[in-house]
Every structure is written in structure tokens, then in C-alpha cells.
TIKEZA-804955 format. One line per 2 residues: number of its first residue (from 0); their letters; for each residue x, y, z of C-alpha. Coordinates in steps of 0.05 Angstrom, whole numbers, plus 5000, padded with zeros to 4 digits. Example, Ala and Ser with C-alpha at 12.3 -4.5 7.8 and 13.67 -1.06 7.14 Angstrom:
! residues 2
0 = AS = 5246/4910/5156; 5273/4979/5143;
END
This chain:
! residues 272
0 = MA = 7780/8232/1337; 7834/8203/1292;
2 = LL = 7814/8226/1222; 7838/8190/1161;
4 = AL = 7823/8233/1100; 7795/8195/1040;
6 = PE = 7799/8211/0966; 7735/8234/0934;
8 = PY = 7689/8205/0914; 7681/8155/0971;
10 = DF = 7616/8123/0996; 7629/8088/1062;
12 = EL = 7562/8052/1067; 7567/8026/0995;
14 = ST = 7640/8007/1000; 7628/7965/1063;
16 = ER = 7563/7934/1038; 7597/7868/1025;
18 = FR = 7611/7859/1099; 7536/7860/1114;
20 = VF = 7498/7832/1056; 7515/7759/1067;
22 = GP = 7509/7760/1142; 7558/7780/1197;
24 = DL = 7632/7774/1181; 7667/7763/1248;
26 = GN = 7734/7782/1219; 7708/7847/1189;
28 = LW = 7649/7861/1233; 7597/7914/1221;
30 = HE = 7575/7938/1290; 7532/7998/1308;
32 = GG = 7548/8037/1244; 7622/8022/1241;
34 = LH = 7670/7969/1216; 7711/7930/1267;
36 = RV = 7776/7893/1254; 7827/7863/1301;
38 = VD = 7898/7885/1282; 7958/7860/1322;
40 = GR = 7914/7843/1381; 7877/7910/1382;
42 = EV = 7806/7921/1358; 7801/7978/1308;
44 = RI = 7736/8014/1294; 7725/8052/1228;
46 = EA = 7667/8100/1225; 7647/8151/1172;
48 = VS = 7655/8224/1191; 7657/8289/1153;
50 = GG = 7721/8292/1112; 7737/8217/1116;
52 = VD = 7734/8164/1169; 7747/8163/1244;
54 = VE = 7795/8106/1260; 7810/8085/1331;
56 = PL = 7865/8070/1341; 7901/8098/1281;
58 = DA = 7976/8088/1277; 8031/8059/1234;
60 = ET = 8007/7988/1247; 7933/7997/1236;
62 = EP = 7932/8047/1179; 7956/7999/1123;
64 = VV = 7902/7950/1143; 7849/8004/1145;
66 = RS = 7870/8029/1077; 7862/7959/1049;
68 = LL = 7793/7950/1079; 7771/8016/1050;
70 = GL = 7796/7999/0980; 7841/8060/0976;
72 = AF = 7888/8025/0927; 7836/8036/0872;
74 = EL = 7837/8099/0830; 7766/8116/0810;
76 = DP = 7775/8178/0766; 7808/8142/0708;
78 = FY = 7757/8086/0712; 7699/8135/0713;
80 = SF = 7727/8170/0652; 7733/8103/0617;
82 = AE = 7662/8085/0637; 7633/8145/0600;
84 = SD = 7644/8108/0534; 7605/8046/0557;
86 = PV = 7531/8056/0571; 7528/7998/0621;
88 = LA = 7589/8021/0660; 7563/8092/0658;
90 = RL = 7498/8069/0689; 7535/8029/0742;
92 = VG = 7580/8087/0759; 7520/8133/0764;
94 = GL = 7486/8086/0813; 7548/8066/0853;
96 = AG = 7588/8130/0854; 7641/8126/0908;
98 = LR = 7645/8050/0913; 7715/8028/0928;
100 = PP = 7718/7952/0934; 7746/7929/1001;
102 = LA = 7810/7887/0999; 7832/7829/1042;
104 = PD = 7892/7857/1080; 7926/7789/1088;
106 = PF = 7943/7739/1032; 7928/7677/1074;
108 = ES = 7860/7706/1093; 7846/7720/1019;
110 = LV = 7860/7649/0999; 7821/7617/1056;
112 = TS = 7763/7663/1041; 7761/7640/0969;
114 = IS = 7768/7567/0988; 7708/7573/1035;
116 = AQ = 7667/7601/0977; 7684/7548/0925;
118 = QV = 7619/7519/0896; 7574/7543/0953;
120 = SL = 7532/7605/0965; 7565/7664/0997;
122 = FA = 7516/7659/1055; 7540/7588/1068;
124 = AF = 7613/7609/1059; 7606/7665/1110;
126 = AV = 7574/7618/1161; 7632/7567/1155;
128 = RN = 7684/7622/1156; 7654/7652/1219;
130 = RF = 7659/7585/1255; 7731/7579/1230;
132 = VE = 7748/7649/1255; 7715/7636/1323;
134 = RF = 7752/7569/1331; 7822/7591/1309;
136 = GD = 7823/7667/1317; 7831/7710/1378;
138 = RG = 7773/7753/1399; 7779/7828/1408;
140 = VH = 7720/7865/1438; 7668/7850/1384;
142 = AY = 7708/7824/1324; 7757/7767/1318;
144 = AF = 7827/7767/1289; 7830/7725/1226;
146 = PT = 7868/7661/1244; 7942/7663/1229;
148 = RE = 7974/7617/1180; 8017/7587/1235;
150 = RV = 7957/7571/1279; 7919/7538/1222;
152 = AS = 7980/7498/1201; 7979/7463/1269;
154 = AS = 7906/7445/1263; 7881/7375/1247;
156 = PD = 7835/7357/1189; 7782/7337/1239;
158 = EL = 7783/7407/1271; 7769/7438/1203;
160 = RR = 7713/7389/1189; 7681/7407/1256;
162 = VG = 7675/7481/1236; 7642/7463/1170;
164 = FS = 7695/7453/1118; 7687/7392/1074;
166 = TR = 7743/7341/1078; 7771/7366/1012;
168 = KG = 7766/7440/1029; 7798/7427/1096;
170 = EY = 7856/7394/1059; 7862/7455/1014;
172 = VL = 7864/7503/1074; 7917/7461/1109;
174 = GV = 7956/7456/1044; 7959/7531/1038;
176 = AR = 7977/7539/1112; 8033/7489/1108;
178 = AD = 8059/7505/1038; 8131/7527/1028;
180 = LD = 8109/7590/0992; 8120/7662/1015;
182 = LH = 8050/7690/1004; 8071/7761/1019;
184 = AL = 8126/7759/0967; 8075/7744/0913;
186 = AD = 8059/7819/0912; 8125/7831/0877;
188 = LP = 8109/7785/0818; 8070/7796/0754;
190 = DD = 7999/7770/0749; 8015/7708/0708;
192 = EI = 8071/7686/0754; 8025/7694/0814;
194 = RA = 7973/7651/0781; 8024/7598/0765;
196 = RL = 8051/7594/0836; 7982/7593/0868;
198 = TA = 7951/7542/0821; 8009/7495/0836;
200 = LP = 7978/7487/0906; 7924/7434/0916;
202 = GI = 7855/7462/0910; 7877/7530/0884;
204 = GE = 7849/7539/0814; 7844/7596/0767;
206 = WT = 7781/7624/0801; 7816/7628/0869;
208 = AD = 7879/7657/0839; 7839/7710/0801;
210 = WF = 7803/7732/0864; 7870/7735/0900;
212 = LA = 7894/7784/0847; 7828/7823/0850;
214 = RH = 7812/7825/0924; 7880/7823/0957;
216 = LA = 7928/7856/0908; 7879/7902/0872;
218 = RP = 7910/7884/0805; 7872/7926/0753;
220 = RA = 7870/7871/0699; 7842/7816/0745;
222 = WP = 7779/7787/0715; 7751/7726/0751;
224 = AG = 7716/7698/0690; 7698/7633/0725;
226 = DL = 7656/7667/0778; 7583/7649/0773;
228 = GL = 7561/7715/0803; 7602/7754/0752;
230 = RK = 7573/7713/0695; 7503/7729/0721;
232 = AV = 7520/7802/0725; 7547/7805/0654;
234 = SA = 7485/7770/0630; 7438/7817/0669;
236 = FY = 7472/7882/0647; 7500/7864/0578;
238 = GV = 7456/7806/0556; 7518/7763/0545;
240 = DG = 7511/7691/0569; 7560/7635/0579;
242 = DV = 7636/7641/0583; 7655/7714/0596;
244 = RG = 7730/7704/0592; 7737/7740/0526;
246 = FG = 7685/7792/0546; 7733/7820/0598;
248 = RR = 7778/7847/0543; 7728/7900/0524;
250 = LA = 7734/7927/0595; 7810/7932/0593;
252 = PF = 7848/7961/0629; 7795/7964/0684;
254 = EN = 7772/7892/0688; 7777/7889/0764;
256 = LS = 7737/7952/0780; 7687/7933/0725;
258 = AH = 7677/7865/0757; 7665/7895/0826;
260 = YL = 7616/7947/0798; 7579/7893/0760;
262 = LT = 7573/7847/0821; 7552/7903/0868;
264 = GL = 7505/7931/0816; 7471/7863/0810;
266 = RV = 7458/7863/0885; 7437/7935/0897;
268 = ML = 7413/7964/0831; 7371/7908/0801;
270 = PA = 7307/7880/0832; 7314/7811/0863;
END
């Protein structure tokens, strides 16, 4: 067993819920009680054990990816202390203790994931993304490697349409793949500069840029105000309807974790 110790609190089932609730995710596959991900051609399995998680194989190449998938960049204790002063957040923390939102380990993956989810249900987005991953990614044992930017850049618009992307979304995906922009270098920039550089790309709007900050870079102030699910969650828990852009300020400096707890709470704590 290769044990990776985790900070407490940590709830493995709750933190990986997003990989199951909308159907199978072939790039981050839940299989027989564990999470599977292909890293550098090797399939990694992550399974909860006493004291942390068992990761096979665990080494210098796989550990950073595993830490991203497990949301270990987030610090929960300061957020939980902050939540004590807000009855809604206090309720969410009580019901979701140990939730660490998973992160997309790769910036290209994060952007394609968001493009696939633009203006459609997440169930539909996962279905399209799975066909995309099967077509352009390499299979491990059970899971598939998310397609590389280089492989997608060489694809044709017709190939993307055949896996389910609309003509326009296919153009957006190819635009990101072929753009002269170092996606990895964005991590060194402040939030506003990242938004500016991403939204200069065709099809990348504020919503996609905000989710890049939230779900790839774990930026604490990321608040995807344009997200329909988040607006529904704010309405359900706070009774605030409409534009929630300004509402995020009352959750500062923990907008990102607050958004994830609101969204997960809407799925698992409230009746359908």
C-alpha cells in the first residue's frame, strides 16, 4: 500500500461525489470504490484507507495530479471558522464536513470541460466529454487519459462534431488547442490578468474564466456569478434571486469554497 496522508477533515466519498453524480467520467473514473486517472500513460487508482488514501502507483509524477483531484490545495479550517458567523454556511459545513472540491489537474482539460458545459445540462456535458475522451484520449485499464492539447489541435471540426460538440463549441475547443497562449504560465498571474487573457480567446467568457480560476487554480476569491446552478443554490439557501455577482462579496475571502459548498449542498442536502 502507498499511503498518502490527508489533512483532516477529509471526506473521500463526498469530495469525489462530482465524479459520479452526473454519470461516469471516463477521464476521472469511479470504479469499484476508487477513483481512476491515467497519468503519463499509467492508470492510477485512489482509494480511501485509514489515515488517508491508498494511491497506486504513487511517485513524483502521480502525486501532484492526485493532490489536485483530492482538492488538497484548499484550507478548510479558516473557511470553517469564517462559516460560524453565517447561519447558511454553518449549516452547509455541518452537513458537508470534510468536502474538499476536486480540481482539474490540467489547464487545457479545465477549459474544455467548461466549454462542454456551456448552456447545457451537466449530464449532457459529461456524455459529450466522454465521447471526446474516448475518441482523442489514450485508454489505460479502465479510465482514459484526457486528450492532450497537441492531439486536439490536429483534429478537424468534423471530428469534434461527430463526438457531439456543436459547430461553435468545436470551434472554441480548437481555438483553445491552437492558441498561442501558455496555459500553464497563467498560474503565475493575478486573477484579473488571467480573466483578461482567457476571455480574449473565442468562446471563452467570464463564466468559463471564473471556473478556470475556481476549479483549476483553486483561487479563493473565484466566484462564478454567471453559473445557473450557483444562482439556484444562492436562491435555495439564502432566498436571494437574480444576479448574485454582488452577493459574493459577503462571502469574501472564501467565495470559491462557499460556491462549492452551496452547489454540493443543493445536490446532497436539499430534497429534489
